[in-house]
N, C-alpha and C positions, 0 to 999 in steps of 0.2 A: 489312492493306490500307492503313491510314493511312500506314504507313512507306513503302510502295511509291509512293503518291501524293506524299508529301513528297519522296522521292528524285527522282521524275520532275519535280516542280516545280523542284527545285534544279538539275537538269540543264538544263531548258528555260531557266530564268533565267540560268544560266551561259553557255549558248550565245548567248542574246540579248545579254547584257552583253559577251561577248568579241567578238561580231559588231559591236556598236556601237563598241567601241574600234577594231576593225580598220577600220571604215568611216571613223571620224573621222581616223585616221592616213592612210588612203588619200586622203581628200578634202583634207587639209591638204598632203600631199605633192603632190597634183595641182595644187593652187592655186599653189604656188610652184615647180613643176617648171620653168617657163620661166626662173626666176632661177638655178636650180641646174644647168640643162642647157645652158649656153651654151658654145660652142667658138669659138676663133679659128683662122684659117689663111689661106692664100693660095689663091685660085682658080687651078687649073692647067689646067682644061679645061671646056668647055661643049659638050655634044653634044645637039642637039635641045632637049629640055626638062630635061635633066639637068646638074647642076653638080657638079664634083669639087673639093673643098677639101682641102688638105693642111697640117697644122700643121708649121711649121718650114721649109717651102719658101720660098725667096726669090723676089721678083717676077721677077727676071731668069731664074731657073731655070724658072719657069712658062712663059716664052716660048721658052726654048732647049731644054729637055729634054722628052722624051715623058712622058706621065702614068704610063705603066708603069714607067719608070725612077725617077720620083719616088716612086711608091708602094713600090717595092722599097727605095729609099734611106731613106724616113722611116717607112713602115709604119703610118701613122695617118691615112689619108685617109677622107673621108666624103662620100658622094654625097647630094644632095637634089634634089627637083624644083623648078625655077625658078618654076613656077606657084604654089608654096606661099607665096611671099613677095611683098610688094607692089612693091618696088623692083628686081626682077630684071632689068628691061630695061636698067638702067644697068651691069650686071655685065660685066666683061671679064677674061680671064685675066691674072694678075699682080696683081690687086687683093687687098689685105689686108682681111678681113672678120671680123665676129663674128656667129655664127648661133645662135639659140636653137632648141632642138629639143623637140618633144613626146615623141618616142620615137626611139630609135636601136637598130638591130640590131647584131649582132656579126660580120657577114660581112666579107670583105676585098675591096674597101674596104667600110666600114660604110655602111649606108643609114639616113638620118634623115628624119623628118617635120618639116620646118622650119616655124616659126611666126613668126619675126621675123628680119630681117637688118639689120645696120648696117655700112656701108662705113667702114673705119678710115683 
């Protein structure tokens, strides 16, 4: 009986310890995720509250080409809601920006939850 209780205690302590390590890694990753999840690109379109940014697109292309052609050419666009960032009222197609994201999905184009934006 003592062996069973000791084994159960070891399992419980192991689960608690590994969970604590996981949570500390998760929390530290979350705290600096803004620093590690920044992307730069050119704004190529703004539709209602949605902004499309494509890495590699030139400001002139953003004004002359359709967003569909640019997505096909560069294949690395990301959309985000303009309401997610403070200075979105100043944004215009052709601007080069750096955007920090809380989370980004892998759709095409990707969709990200923006937390900060810097006009470059």
